C-alpha positions in Angstrom: 223.3 249.7 97.6 220.1 248.8 95.7 217.9 250.0 98.7 219.7 253.3 98.7 219.2 253.7 94.9 215.5 252.7 95.3 215.0 255.2 98.1 216.8 257.9 96.1 214.7 257.1 93.0 211.4 257.5 95.0 212.5 260.7 96.7 213.6 262.3 93.5 210.4 261.2 91.7 208.3 262.8 94.4 210.2 266.0 94.4 210.7 266.4 90.7 207.3 265.3 89.6 205.1 266.6 92.4 206.6 269.0 94.9 209.9 270.7 94.1 209.0 273.4 96.6 209.2 270.7 99.3 213.0 271.1 99.1 213.0 274.7 98.0 213.8 274.3 94.4 212.2 275.6 91.2 212.0 273.8 87.9 212.7 275.6 84.6 210.1 275.9 81.9 211.0 272.4 80.6 210.8 270.8 84.0 214.5 270.6 84.7 216.2 271.4 88.0 219.6 272.8 88.7 221.7 269.8 90.1 223.5 271.8 92.8 220.2 273.2 94.0 218.6 269.7 94.0 221.5 268.3 96.0 221.5 271.2 98.5 217.8 271.1 98.8 217.6 267.4 99.4 220.3 267.5 102.0 218.8 270.4 103.9 215.3 268.9 103.9 216.6 265.7 105.5 214.8 263.7 102.9 218.0 262.4 101.3 221.7 262.6 101.9 222.7 263.2 98.3 225.9 264.0 96.5 226.7 264.2 92.8 228.1 260.6 92.9 224.8 259.2 94.1 222.8 261.2 91.6 225.2 260.1 88.8 224.6 256.5 89.7 220.9 256.9 89.7 220.9 259.2 86.6 223.1 256.8 84.7 220.4 254.1 84.8 218.0 256.1 82.8 219.3 259.0 80.7 222.6 259.2 78.9 221.8 262.5 77.2 222.3 264.8 80.2 225.4 265.0 82.4 225.8 265.6 86.1 228.9 267.6 87.1 
């Protein structure tokens, strides 16, 4: 599972830090993305097969102040 989490982390970092348009999402004025749009965009782009459980696993490692539905 660690390779999957590592690959997920790299993909999300690339998309959210550098090119959200690569998966067809837009960040808000504070740099946050809609989770559903992020999952849908990631899956449609083929860059990541994501679901809320995978993101919750990755998210839980870093930030406890935001929740993923």
